C-alpha positions in Angstrom: 122.0 91.7 129.4 121.0 94.4 131.8 119.5 97.6 130.4 119.3 100.8 132.3 116.2 103.0 132.0 118.1 105.4 129.8 119.2 102.7 127.3 115.7 101.2 127.3 114.1 104.6 126.6 116.6 105.3 123.8 116.0 101.9 122.2 112.2 102.4 122.3 112.6 105.9 120.8 114.9 104.8 118.0 112.8 101.8 117.2 109.6 103.9 117.0 111.4 106.4 114.8 112.6 103.6 112.5 109.1 102.2 112.3 107.7 105.6 111.4 110.3 106.2 108.7 109.7 102.7 107.2 105.9 103.1 107.2 106.3 106.5 105.5 108.4 105.1 102.7 106.0 102.2 102.1 103.0 104.6 102.1 104.6 106.9 99.6 105.6 104.0 97.4 102.1 102.6 97.4 100.6 106.0 96.7 102.9 106.5 93.7 101.9 103.1 92.3 98.2 103.9 92.5 98.8 107.4 90.9 100.8 105.8 88.1 98.0 103.3 87.4 95.4 106.0 87.4 97.4 108.1 84.9 97.9 105.1 82.7 94.1 104.6 82.3 93.3 108.3 81.7 92.5 109.4 78.2 92.0 113.0 77.0 90.0 113.4 73.8 92.0 115.4 71.2 88.8 116.8 69.7 86.7 118.0 72.6 89.3 117.7 75.5 87.0 115.5 77.5 89.0 113.5 80.1 87.8 109.9 80.9 89.2 106.6 82.1 89.4 103.5 80.0 90.6 100.2 81.6 90.5 98.1 78.4 93.6 96.9 76.8 93.0 98.2 73.3 95.1 100.8 71.5 92.3 103.2 70.5 89.2 104.2 72.3 86.1 106.2 71.4 85.3 109.4 73.3 82.0 109.0 75.2 81.2 112.7 74.6 81.9 113.2 70.9 82.7 109.8 69.6 86.1 110.7 68.2 88.7 107.9 68.1 91.7 108.5 70.5 94.9 106.7 71.1 95.7 105.5 74.6 99.0 106.5 76.2 101.2 109.5 75.8 100.7 110.4 72.2 102.6 113.4 71.0 100.8 113.7 67.7 99.1 117.0 66.9 95.6 116.9 65.5 
């Protein structure tokens, strides 16, 4: 298979563009996974509004600032 210089340049250009698009999609997907994990571990105290991270697998955690018990996750309860 004989390639002209124009065909070779076009192939290299399109291959490079495809690689950049692929790496961009993978990078954004990995960033979204890390962000989701960070938000899953974040707890905001309902009493003093102190934000902290807790990586344990328990349902309720104590605030390190005021000692109030808080539920992990997206609780919609008021008070």
